[in-house]
Every structure is written in structure tokens, then in C-alpha cells.
DRENDO-1510 file (C-alpha; in Angstrom, 1 decimal, always signed):
<recs>
REC; n; res; u; v; w
REC; 1; MET; +124.2; +155.6; +60.1 .
REC; 2; LYS; +123.1; +153.2; +57.4 .
REC; 3; ARG; +124.9; +149.9; +57.0 .
REC; 4; LEU; +126.5; +149.5; +53.5 .
REC; 5; GLY; +124.7; +146.2; +53.1 .
REC; 6; GLU; +121.4; +148.0; +53.2 .
REC; 7; ILE; +122.3; +150.3; +50.3 .
REC; 8; VAL; +121.2; +149.1; +46.8 .
REC; 9; GLY; +123.5; +149.7; +43.8 .
REC; 10; VAL; +122.3; +150.4; +40.3 .
REC; 11; VAL; +124.4; +150.7; +37.1 .
REC; 12; LEU; +122.8; +152.2; +34.1 .
REC; 13; GLY; +124.1; +150.2; +31.1 .
REC; 14; GLY; +123.4; +153.0; +28.5 .
REC; 15; GLY; +121.6; +153.2; +25.2 .
REC; 16; LYS; +122.6; +152.1; +21.7 .
REC; 17; GLY; +126.1; +153.5; +21.9 .
REC; 18; THR; +125.9; +155.0; +18.4 .
REC; 19; ASN; +128.8; +157.3; +19.1 .
REC; 20; MET; +131.0; +154.3; +19.6 .
REC; 21; GLU; +130.7; +153.1; +16.0 .
REC; 22; PRO; +132.4; +151.4; +14.3 .
REC; 23; LEU; +133.1; +149.3; +17.4 .
REC; 24; THR; +129.5; +148.6; +18.4 .
REC; 25; PRO; +127.6; +146.9; +15.5 .
REC; 26; HIS; +128.4; +143.4; +16.8 .
REC; 27; LEU; +128.9; +144.2; +20.5 .
REC; 28; GLU; +127.0; +146.1; +23.2 .
REC; 29; LYS; +128.9; +149.1; +24.4 .
REC; 30; PRO; +129.1; +147.9; +28.0 .
REC; 31; LEU; +130.8; +144.7; +26.8 .
REC; 32; ILE; +133.7; +146.4; +25.0 .
REC; 33; GLN; +136.8; +144.9; +26.6 .
REC; 34; LEU; +139.3; +147.1; +28.4 .
REC; 35; LEU; +142.3; +145.5; +30.2 .
REC; 36; GLY; +140.7; +142.1; +29.9 .
REC; 37; LYS; +137.3; +143.1; +31.4 .
REC; 38; PRO; +134.1; +144.6; +30.0 .
REC; 39; LEU; +133.6; +148.3; +30.3 .
REC; 40; ILE; +130.7; +147.9; +32.7 .
REC; 41; TYR; +132.8; +145.9; +35.1 .
REC; 42; TYR; +134.5; +149.0; +36.4 .
REC; 43; PRO; +131.5; +150.8; +37.9 .
REC; 44; VAL; +130.2; +147.5; +39.3 .
REC; 45; SER; +133.5; +146.7; +40.9 .
REC; 46; ASN; +133.5; +150.2; +42.6 .
REC; 47; LEU; +130.1; +149.5; +44.1 .
REC; 48; VAL; +131.3; +146.1; +45.3 .
REC; 49; ARG; +134.4; +147.6; +46.9 .
REC; 50; LEU; +132.1; +150.0; +48.8 .
REC; 51; GLY; +130.6; +146.9; +50.4 .
REC; 52; LEU; +127.3; +146.8; +48.5 .
REC; 53; ARG; +126.0; +143.3; +48.0 .
REC; 54; ARG; +122.8; +143.9; +46.0 .
REC; 55; ILE; +123.4; +145.5; +42.6 .
REC; 56; TYR; +121.0; +145.9; +39.6 .
REC; 57; ILE; +122.1; +146.4; +36.0 .
REC; 58; ILE; +119.6; +148.3; +33.8 .
REC; 59; SER; +120.6; +147.7; +30.1 .
REC; 60; ARG; +119.3; +147.0; +26.6 .
REC; 61; ASN; +120.7; +143.5; +26.6 .
REC; 62; PRO; +120.3; +142.1; +30.2 .
REC; 63; GLN; +121.1; +138.5; +29.4 .
REC; 64; SER; +124.5; +138.9; +27.8 .
REC; 65; ILE; +125.6; +141.6; +30.3 .
REC; 66; GLY; +124.4; +139.7; +33.3 .
REC; 67; SER; +126.2; +136.5; +32.3 .
REC; 68; GLU; +129.4; +138.3; +31.5 .
REC; 69; LEU; +129.5; +140.1; +34.9 .
REC; 70; GLY; +128.5; +136.9; +36.8 .
REC; 71; ARG; +132.0; +135.6; +36.0 .
REC; 72; TYR; +133.6; +138.3; +38.2 .
REC; 73; PHE; +131.1; +138.8; +41.1 .
REC; 74; GLU; +130.0; +135.4; +42.3 .
REC; 75; LYS; +129.4; +136.5; +45.9 .
REC; 76; VAL; +127.2; +139.5; +45.0 .
REC; 77; SER; +123.5; +139.5; +44.3 .
REC; 78; LEU; +123.6; +140.8; +40.7 .
REC; 79; GLU; +120.4; +141.2; +38.7 .
REC; 80; SER; +120.3; +142.4; +35.1 .
REC; 81; ILE; +117.1; +144.1; +34.0 .
REC; 82; GLY; +116.0; +145.1; +30.5 .
REC; 83; GLN; +115.7; +148.9; +29.9 .
REC; 84; SER; +112.2; +150.0; +28.7 .
REC; 85; GLY; +113.6; +152.7; +26.3 .
REC; 86; ASP; +116.9; +154.0; +24.9 .
REC; 87; ASP; +117.0; +157.4; +26.6 .
REC; 88; MET; +118.2; +158.4; +30.0 .
REC; 89; ASN; +114.8; +159.4; +31.3 .
REC; 90; SER; +113.4; +155.8; +30.8 .
REC; 91; ALA; +116.4; +154.4; +32.7 .
REC; 92; LEU; +116.0; +156.9; +35.6 .
REC; 93; LYS; +112.3; +156.2; +35.8 .
REC; 94; MET; +113.0; +152.5; +36.3 .
REC; 95; LEU; +115.1; +153.2; +39.4 .
REC; 96; LYS; +111.9; +153.2; +41.5 .
REC; 97; GLU; +111.4; +149.5; +40.5 .
REC; 98; VAL; +114.7; +148.3; +41.9 .
REC; 99; SER; +115.3; +150.6; +44.8 .
REC; 100; GLY; +115.5; +149.1; +48.3 .
REC; 101; ARG; +113.1; +151.7; +49.9 .
REC; 102; GLY; +116.1; +153.5; +51.3 .
REC; 103; THR; +119.5; +154.7; +49.8 .
REC; 104; THR; +120.2; +153.8; +46.2 .
REC; 105; PHE; +123.7; +154.4; +44.7 .
REC; 106; ILE; +123.3; +154.9; +40.9 .
REC; 107; SER; +126.2; +155.1; +38.5 .
REC; 108; PHE; +126.5; +155.2; +34.7 .
REC; 109; GLY; +128.0; +152.1; +33.1 .
REC; 110; ASP; +130.1; +154.1; +30.7 .
REC; 111; VAL; +131.7; +156.5; +33.2 .
REC; 112; ILE; +135.0; +155.3; +34.7 .
REC; 113; LEU; +136.2; +156.7; +38.0 .
REC; 114; PRO; +138.6; +155.5; +40.6 .
REC; 115; PRO; +137.1; +153.9; +43.8 .
REC; 116; GLU; +138.0; +157.0; +45.8 .
REC; 117; ALA; +135.4; +159.0; +43.9 .
REC; 118; TYR; +132.7; +156.6; +44.9 .
REC; 119; GLU; +133.8; +156.7; +48.5 .
REC; 120; LEU; +133.8; +160.5; +48.5 .
REC; 121; ALA; +130.3; +160.6; +47.0 .
REC; 122; LEU; +128.8; +158.1; +49.5 .
REC; 123; ASN; +130.4; +159.7; +52.5 .
REC; 124; SER; +129.3; +163.1; +51.4 .
REC; 125; HIS; +125.7; +161.8; +51.0 .
REC; 126; LEU; +125.5; +160.0; +54.3 .
REC; 127; ASN; +126.9; +163.0; +56.2 .
REC; 128; SER; +124.6; +165.5; +54.4 .
REC; 129; GLY; +121.3; +164.2; +55.4 .
REC; 130; LYS; +119.9; +165.3; +52.0 .
REC; 131; ALA; +117.5; +163.4; +49.7 .
REC; 132; VAL; +120.0; +163.2; +46.8 .
REC; 133; THR; +123.7; +163.7; +46.1 .
REC; 134; ILE; +125.2; +164.5; +42.7 .
REC; 135; LEU; +128.9; +163.9; +42.0 .
REC; 136; ILE; +130.4; +166.7; +39.9 .
REC; 137; THR; +133.9; +167.4; +38.5 .
REC; 138; PRO; +135.4; +170.6; +37.0 .
REC; 139; LEU; +136.3; +170.6; +33.3 .
REC; 140; PRO; +137.9; +173.3; +31.1 .
REC; 141; ASP; +135.6; +172.4; +28.2 .
REC; 142; LEU; +132.1; +170.9; +28.8 .
REC; 143; GLN; +131.0; +170.4; +25.2 .
REC; 144; GLY; +129.5; +166.9; +24.8 .
REC; 145; TYR; +129.1; +166.4; +28.6 .
REC; 146; PHE; +126.3; +166.8; +31.0 .
REC; 147; GLU; +126.8; +170.1; +32.9 .
REC; 148; ALA; +125.8; +170.3; +36.5 .
REC; 149; GLU; +124.7; +174.0; +36.9 .
REC; 150; VAL; +125.2; +174.7; +40.6 .
REC; 151; GLY; +123.7; +178.0; +41.9 .
REC; 152; ASN; +120.1; +178.5; +42.9 .
REC; 153; GLY; +119.5; +174.8; +43.0 .
REC; 154; VAL; +121.1; +172.2; +40.7 .
REC; 155; MET; +120.3; +171.5; +37.0 .
REC; 156; ILE; +121.7; +168.9; +34.6 .
REC; 157; ASN; +121.9; +169.8; +30.9 .
REC; 158; LYS; +123.8; +168.5; +27.9 .
REC; 159; VAL; +126.3; +171.1; +26.6 .
REC; 160; SER; +126.7; +171.7; +22.9 .
REC; 161; THR; +129.1; +174.7; +23.1 .
REC; 162; HIS; +132.6; +175.4; +24.4 .
REC; 163; LYS; +132.5; +176.5; +28.0 .
REC; 164; SER; +134.1; +175.6; +31.3 .
REC; 165; GLY; +132.2; +174.5; +34.4 .
REC; 166; TYR; +131.2; +171.4; +36.3 .
REC; 167; ALA; +130.4; +168.1; +34.6 .
REC; 168; TRP; +128.0; +165.5; +36.1 .
REC; 169; ALA; +130.5; +162.7; +36.9 .
REC; 170; GLY; +127.9; +159.9; +36.3 .
REC; 171; VAL; +127.1; +159.3; +40.0 .
REC; 172; LEU; +123.8; +159.9; +41.8 .
REC; 173; ILE; +122.9; +158.8; +45.3 .
REC; 174; ALA; +119.3; +159.1; +46.2 .
REC; 175; GLU; +116.8; +158.3; +49.0 .
REC; 176; ASP; +113.4; +156.7; +48.2 .
REC; 177; GLU; +111.5; +160.0; +48.2 .
REC; 178; PHE; +113.6; +161.4; +45.4 .
REC; 179; LEU; +113.2; +158.2; +43.3 .
REC; 180; ASN; +109.4; +158.5; +43.8 .
REC; 181; SER; +109.6; +161.9; +42.3 .
REC; 182; LEU; +111.7; +160.7; +39.4 .
REC; 183; TYR; +109.1; +158.0; +38.7 .
REC; 184; GLU; +106.2; +160.4; +38.9 .
REC; 185; LEU; +108.0; +162.8; +36.5 .
REC; 186; ASP; +108.8; +160.0; +33.9 .
REC; 187; GLY; +112.5; +160.2; +34.7 .
REC; 188; ASP; +112.8; +164.0; +34.3 .
REC; 189; ILE; +115.8; +164.6; +36.6 .
REC; 190; ASN; +115.6; +168.4; +36.4 .
REC; 191; GLY; +112.0; +168.2; +37.4 .
REC; 192; ALA; +112.9; +166.1; +40.4 .
REC; 193; LEU; +115.8; +168.4; +41.3 .
REC; 194; ARG; +113.5; +171.4; +41.2 .
REC; 195; ALA; +111.0; +169.6; +43.4 .
REC; 196; PHE; +113.7; +168.9; +46.0 .
REC; 197; LYS; +115.4; +172.3; +45.8 .
REC; 198; GLY; +117.2; +172.9; +49.0 .
REC; 199; ASN; +117.4; +169.1; +49.7 .
REC; 200; VAL; +120.2; +168.4; +47.1 .
REC; 201; ASN; +123.8; +167.7; +48.1 .
REC; 202; VAL; +126.7; +168.3; +45.7 .
REC; 203; ALA; +130.0; +166.3; +46.1 .
REC; 204; LEU; +133.0; +167.7; +44.3 .
REC; 205; TRP; +135.5; +165.3; +42.8 .
REC; 206; SER; +138.8; +166.7; +41.5 .
REC; 207; GLY; +140.6; +163.5; +40.4 .
REC; 208; TRP; +140.5; +161.8; +37.0 .
REC; 209; PHE; +137.2; +160.9; +35.3 .
REC; 210; VAL; +136.5; +159.4; +31.8 .
REC; 211; ASP; +133.1; +159.5; +30.2 .
REC; 212; VAL; +133.4; +156.8; +27.5 .
REC; 213; SER; +131.2; +158.2; +24.7 .
REC; 214; TYR; +133.5; +157.9; +21.7 .
REC; 215; PRO; +136.1; +155.3; +20.7 .
REC; 216; TRP; +139.1; +157.5; +21.5 .
REC; 217; ASP; +137.8; +157.8; +25.1 .
REC; 218; LEU; +138.9; +154.2; +25.5 .
REC; 219; LEU; +142.5; +155.3; +25.2 .
REC; 220; SER; +142.1; +157.8; +28.0 .
REC; 221; ALA; +140.4; +155.1; +30.1 .
REC; 222; ILE; +143.4; +152.8; +29.6 .
REC; 223; LYS; +145.8; +155.5; +30.7 .
REC; 224; TYR; +144.0; +156.2; +33.9 .
REC; 225; LEU; +143.2; +152.6; +34.8 .
REC; 226; LEU; +146.9; +151.7; +34.4 .
REC; 227; SER; +148.0; +154.8; +36.3 .
REC; 228; GLY; +147.6; +152.9; +39.6 .
REC; 229; LEU; +149.8; +150.1; +38.6 .
REC; 230; SER; +153.2; +150.4; +40.3 .
REC; 231; GLU; +154.9; +147.1; +39.5 .
REC; 232; ALA; +155.0; +144.2; +37.0 .
REC; 233; ARG; +152.5; +141.4; +37.5 .
REC; 234; VAL; +153.4; +138.4; +35.3 .
REC; 235; SER; +151.1; +135.3; +35.6 .
REC; 236; LYS; +152.9; +132.0; +36.3 .
REC; 237; ASP; +151.1; +130.6; +33.3 .
REC; 238; ALA; +152.6; +133.2; +30.9 .
REC; 239; ASP; +155.5; +132.2; +28.7 .
REC; 240; VAL; +158.0; +135.1; +28.7 .
REC; 241; SER; +161.3; +134.6; +27.0 .
REC; 242; PRO; +164.4; +135.2; +29.1 .
REC; 243; ARG; +165.6; +137.4; +26.2 .
REC; 244; ALA; +162.5; +139.6; +26.3 .
REC; 245; VAL; +162.7; +142.9; +28.2 .
REC; 246; ILE; +159.9; +143.8; +30.7 .
REC; 247; GLU; +160.2; +147.4; +32.1 .
REC; 248; GLY; +158.0; +149.3; +34.5 .
REC; 249; PRO; +154.5; +148.5; +35.5 .
REC; 250; VAL; +153.2; +145.7; +33.2 .
REC; 251; ILE; +150.4; +143.1; +33.6 .
REC; 252; ILE; +150.9; +139.8; +31.6 .
REC; 253; ASP; +148.0; +137.4; +32.0 .
REC; 254; GLY; +148.0; +133.6; +31.8 .
REC; 255; GLY; +148.6; +132.0; +28.5 .
REC; 256; ALA; +150.3; +135.0; +27.0 .
REC; 257; ARG; +153.6; +134.4; +25.1 .
REC; 258; VAL; +156.3; +137.0; +24.8 .
REC; 259; ASP; +159.0; +136.0; +22.3 .
REC; 260; HIS; +162.7; +136.6; +22.1 .
REC; 261; GLY; +163.8; +140.2; +22.0 .
REC; 262; ALA; +160.4; +141.7; +22.6 .
REC; 263; ILE; +160.3; +144.9; +24.7 .
REC; 264; ILE; +157.3; +145.7; +26.8 .
REC; 265; ARG; +157.7; +149.0; +28.5 .
REC; 266; GLY; +154.8; +149.9; +30.9 .
REC; 267; PRO; +152.3; +150.9; +31.7 .
REC; 268; VAL; +151.0; +148.0; +29.5 .
REC; 269; TYR; +148.4; +145.3; +29.7 .
REC; 270; VAL; +149.0; +142.0; +27.9 .
REC; 271; GLY; +145.9; +139.8; +28.0 .
REC; 272; LYS; +145.2; +136.2; +28.2 .
REC; 273; ASP; +146.6; +134.1; +25.3 .
REC; 274; VAL; +148.2; +137.1; +23.6 .
REC; 275; TYR; +151.2; +136.5; +21.4 .
REC; 276; VAL; +154.0; +139.2; +21.1 .
REC; 277; GLY; +156.5; +138.4; +18.4 .
REC; 278; ASN; +160.3; +138.7; +18.2 .
REC; 279; ASN; +161.7; +142.2; +18.7 .
REC; 280; ALA; +158.2; +143.8; +18.9 .
REC; 281; ILE; +157.9; +146.9; +21.0 .
REC; 282; ILE; +154.8; +147.5; +23.2 .
REC; 283; ARG; +154.7; +150.6; +25.2 .
REC; 284; ASN; +153.0; +153.6; +26.8 .
REC; 285; ASN; +149.4; +152.8; +28.0 .
REC; 286; THR; +148.7; +150.0; +25.5 .
REC; 287; SER; +146.2; +147.2; +26.1 .
REC; 288; LEU; +146.5; +144.0; +24.1 .
REC; 289; GLU; +143.2; +142.2; +24.7 .
REC; 290; GLU; +142.6; +138.4; +24.9 .
REC; 291; GLY; +143.9; +136.4; +22.0 .
REC; 292; SER; +145.4; +139.3; +20.0 .
REC; 293; VAL; +148.6; +138.8; +18.0 .
REC; 294; VAL; +151.5; +141.2; +17.5 .
REC; 295; GLY; +154.0; +140.2; +14.8 .
REC; 296; ALA; +157.7; +140.5; +14.8 .
REC; 297; ASP; +159.3; +144.0; +14.8 .
REC; 298; ALA; +155.9; +145.7; +15.1 .
REC; 299; GLU; +155.6; +148.7; +17.4 .
REC; 300; ILE; +152.4; +149.6; +19.3 .
REC; 301; THR; +152.0; +152.7; +21.6 .
REC; 302; GLU; +149.0; +154.2; +23.4 .
REC; 303; SER; +146.6; +151.9; +21.7 .
REC; 304; LEU; +143.8; +149.3; +22.3 .
REC; 305; ILE; +144.2; +146.1; +20.3 .
REC; 306; GLY; +140.9; +144.2; +20.5 .
REC; 307; ARG; +140.3; +140.5; +21.1 .
REC; 308; LYS; +141.7; +138.2; +18.5 .
REC; 309; ALA; +143.0; +141.1; +16.4 .
REC; 310; THR; +146.3; +140.8; +14.5 .
REC; 311; VAL; +148.9; +143.4; +14.0 .
REC; 312; GLY; +151.3; +142.2; +11.3 .
REC; 313; ARG; +155.1; +142.2; +11.2 .
REC; 314; GLY; +156.8; +145.6; +11.1 .
REC; 315; SER; +153.6; +147.7; +11.5 .
REC; 316; PHE; +153.4; +150.8; +13.6 .
REC; 317; ILE; +150.2; +151.4; +15.5 .
REC; 318; GLY; +150.0; +154.6; +17.5 .
REC; 319; SER; +147.1; +156.2; +19.5 .
REC; 320; SER; +144.7; +153.8; +17.7 .
REC; 321; VAL; +141.8; +151.5; +18.5 .
REC; 322; ILE; +141.8; +148.2; +16.6 .
REC; 323; GLY; +138.5; +146.3; +16.7 .
REC; 324; ASP; +138.0; +142.7; +17.7 .
REC; 325; GLU; +139.1; +140.1; +15.1 .
REC; 326; SER; +140.5; +142.8; +12.7 .
REC; 327; THR; +143.7; +142.1; +10.8 .
REC; 328; VAL; +146.4; +144.7; +10.2 .
REC; 329; GLU; +148.8; +143.2; +7.6 .
REC; 330; PRO; +152.6; +143.7; +7.7 .
REC; 331; GLY; +154.1; +147.1; +7.2 .
REC; 332; VAL; +151.0; +149.2; +8.0 .
REC; 333; VAL; +151.6; +152.6; +9.5 .
REC; 334; THR; +149.2; +154.7; +11.4 .
REC; 335; LEU; +150.0; +158.4; +11.5 .
REC; 336; ASN; +148.9; +159.8; +14.8 .
REC; 337; VAL; +149.9; +163.4; +15.2 .
REC; 338; LEU; +147.1; +165.9; +14.6 .
REC; 339; PRO; +148.1; +169.3; +13.2 .
REC; 340; THR; +147.8; +172.0; +15.9 .
REC; 341; GLY; +144.5; +173.7; +15.9 .
REC; 342; VAL; +143.1; +171.6; +13.0 .
REC; 343; GLU; +139.9; +169.7; +13.5 .
REC; 344; VAL; +139.3; +166.4; +11.7 .
REC; 345; SER; +136.0; +167.0; +10.0 .
REC; 346; HIS; +134.3; +163.7; +10.9 .
REC; 347; LEU; +135.8; +163.7; +14.4 .
REC; 348; THR; +134.9; +167.1; +15.7 .
REC; 349; PRO; +134.5; +165.8; +19.3 .
REC; 350; VAL; +138.2; +165.0; +19.4 .
REC; 351; ILE; +138.8; +168.7; +19.8 .
REC; 352; VAL; +136.0; +169.5; +22.2 .
REC; 353; ARG; +135.7; +166.8; +24.8 .
REC; 354; GLY; +137.6; +168.5; +27.6 .
REC; 355; LYS; +140.8; +169.4; +25.7 .
REC; 356; GLN; +142.3; +169.3; +22.3 .
REC; 357; ILE; +143.8; +165.9; +21.5 .
REC; 358; ALA; +147.3; +166.2; +20.1 .
REC; 359; LYS; +147.5; +162.5; +18.9 .
REC; 360; LEU; +144.9; +160.2; +17.4 .
REC; 361; GLY; +145.6; +157.4; +15.0 .
REC; 362; ALA; +143.1; +155.1; +13.4 .
REC; 363; ILE; +139.7; +153.8; +14.6 .
REC; 364; ILE; +139.3; +150.4; +12.9 .
REC; 365; GLY; +136.0; +148.5; +13.3 .
REC; 366; PRO; +135.7; +144.7; +14.1 .
REC; 367; ARG; +136.7; +142.2; +11.5 .
REC; 368; ALA; +138.2; +144.8; +9.1 .
REC; 369; ARG; +141.4; +144.0; +7.1 .
REC; 370; ILE; +144.0; +146.5; +6.3 .
REC; 371; GLY; +146.3; +145.5; +3.4 .
REC; 372; ALA; +150.0; +145.4; +3.7 .
REC; 373; ASN; +152.1; +148.6; +3.6 .
REC; 374; SER; +149.1; +150.9; +3.8 .
REC; 375; VAL; +149.4; +154.3; +5.4 .
REC; 376; ILE; +146.5; +155.6; +7.5 .
REC; 377; TYR; +146.3; +159.3; +8.3 .
REC; 378; PRO; +145.3; +160.7; +11.7 .
REC; 379; GLY; +141.7; +160.3; +12.8 .
REC; 380; VAL; +140.6; +158.0; +10.0 .
REC; 381; ILE; +137.6; +155.7; +10.8 .
REC; 382; ILE; +137.5; +152.3; +9.1 .
REC; 383; GLU; +134.1; +150.5; +9.1 .
REC; 384; ALA; +133.6; +147.0; +10.5 .
REC; 385; ASN; +134.2; +144.2; +8.0 .
REC; 386; ARG; +135.9; +146.6; +5.4 .
REC; 387; TYR; +138.7; +145.4; +3.3 .
REC; 388; VAL; +141.5; +147.9; +2.4 .
REC; 389; GLN; +143.7; +147.0; -0.5 .
REC; 390; PRO; +147.5; +146.8; +0.1 .
REC; 391; LEU; +149.6; +150.0; -0.5 .
REC; 392; SER; +146.5; +152.1; +0.2 .
REC; 393; ILE; +146.7; +155.7; +1.6 .
REC; 394; LEU; +143.7; +156.5; +3.7 .
REC; 395; LYS; +143.0; +160.2; +4.5 .
</recs>
């Protein structure tokens, strides 16, 4: 049996992240903050929890990603390497360069899974004796995902139609001979799988799984990441008014201030140096990222409020993503209930990525400003740096 310290970890940081616009023009997708940590932190932390101590990050921006992750994993040998191209094949081909001439645990940097999924995949691989293990998960609708076709061998293909089946859950564990084949085939995973037919192991994961490809996937990720929280965790450096109400599982980080009469009903994350004003209500799987401000009497539910973003007095933000440093002026309302069976024309994937989404508010890019008393209809995307006049109605 291999020792875990001998297994090399690799996290693929992903391409340009164009599907994540308008959030990504100023920020690499792996560095989008979620519960106070960059997106790519979560797969790396799962590898560290397995006991791996040598981990490589393959990404388009190795310096910024490497320095950000170094804040969290000081005792781990973490090396960030520039990706030679923007497609998955180029990243897979590079695996040979960083493998440890043994077992390599590869995960996608934009797929979030609980640690138990990683444990299941690794145990399945080590017990199988096969050259490669692929983690799969059942989904009722595969459109937009990579399907793992399991039958006479295993094939991985992007799905563009509605169908049920098994999705590749973003985890691949391989021995050196399989990585050699990937390198020789220029990262063609299906070519390598065909070459190793009969020597491929499949591990089935039936728990939660989030492939963060679109901004609204961040809302699902918040929900699942907070699902394991069972109690309130309030930093000793936070300033919480004795007249505020904290209910259920809530995280409040250092430097946060929660003013008189505010209600925070978990699961909720309140980040470092966040301000929550008088009588504001924060509830239901909401994440307030570092330095964000929520004005008095505002209500926020099932939303992500980016770093240094401001939500003005008396606003309602539901099922929305507010980009970093954006300003939502007082009295703004996001409508978030999608009509049953109706697709939003510019957000078709809302309907097809696994299930129909009943609620979706606004997706507001970084440094945008929404004028006071505006109304934003479900599914509206607002570009980065845009200014919306007060009293606007956005459809």
C-alpha cells in the first residue's frame, strides 16, 4: 500500500472562465472569493486533508494564485505552474511534467466536493490496482457537463443536449503509465482511456457536487459548503451588538460589526471587516465577503455579496451575485422568482445544468453601481463598471 506522502496532488486551475462573466474581467476565476477563501482553495484543502504534502497548481496566472494559496498552506510544498494553453488537453498533457513517477491525484480547481468524495476516490483507486480511476456522479440532466459514458470502456464527452447519466466529477487518479499515454496523445483523455481499456476503475459518488461554470453556480456552492456547519462560530474580534439576533449556524469573522437589531439567520457567512447595519436581515445561505457593507433595514437571502461591495439601506437582494466593489444604492429590489417553465433568453444554462432553477436574481459585475430605488427582474446580468440610473427598471 502506498503512503499518502508519496502521492502527488495536482489541481487544474482552469481556462479563461468566460462563462463566469461579468465576474471575471478583473479577477481570475480560481480567485473568486467564497466564504472568505478563493474558489481554488477548496480542492487544494481536500488534497491536504488526505495527507498529501506535494501539490502542484496548473493555471493561467501562477504567480497570483500561488501567492494567494500560500497564505493557507504554509506546511505544504505548493508549486504553481503556468498552463501552456487554455484548453483541457494542454493541462492534461502537462501532468507528466509534475507527476511523481507514481500515483498522481488530479482535481479540477472549479469543482467543489466534500472531503469524503476525495477519500472515496482514493480508496477505490488504491484497492482497484488499476492504472486510472475516474470519479463519477449521477445527474438527472447532463447538459453543460462532461459525461462519463460507462459501458464497454469509459469515455468522457461534453454534453450539449438534455439527458440523464453520469457526470465526470472532476477527479482523476492516475499511475505514471497512464500519464505517459496522456502526454504522448497530447492530452487526449479519451485516446488514453481507449489505450488502457480494461485497466480503468470507476468510483461512484452519490453526494453533493458543484461544477462552478457559471456565476449562479456560486450560490449552489455556498449552500453546500455551509451545509456542514452545525453551530455558530463568532470570532472574539467581531463586534456583535447584544441587541442583534444570531440564529442557527453562522460564521462571523474577525473585524466584522453587526449593529443593533440586525438579524442573522443561518446558514450564513459574515466575513472579515463586514458591516451589517441596524435592523438588517441576513439569511438562508448568504455569504458576505470581506469588507462588504449592508445598510440598515436591508434584507439579503441566498446571495453572494463580493468583497468591498455595498448594499444600501432598505434594499432587497435575493438569489443574486453582487461583484466586488459594486454599489447597490438604497431601495433597490431584485426580483428572483423565475416563471415556471420559462427560460431566460441570455441565461439558458440556468434551466439545463442539472435541474430547473426556480429562483435567480441579478448577476452584477465588479464595480457596477445600481441607482436608488431601481427594480431588477430575474436573471438580469449587469456588466462590470456599469452605472444604472436611479428608478430604473431592468428586464
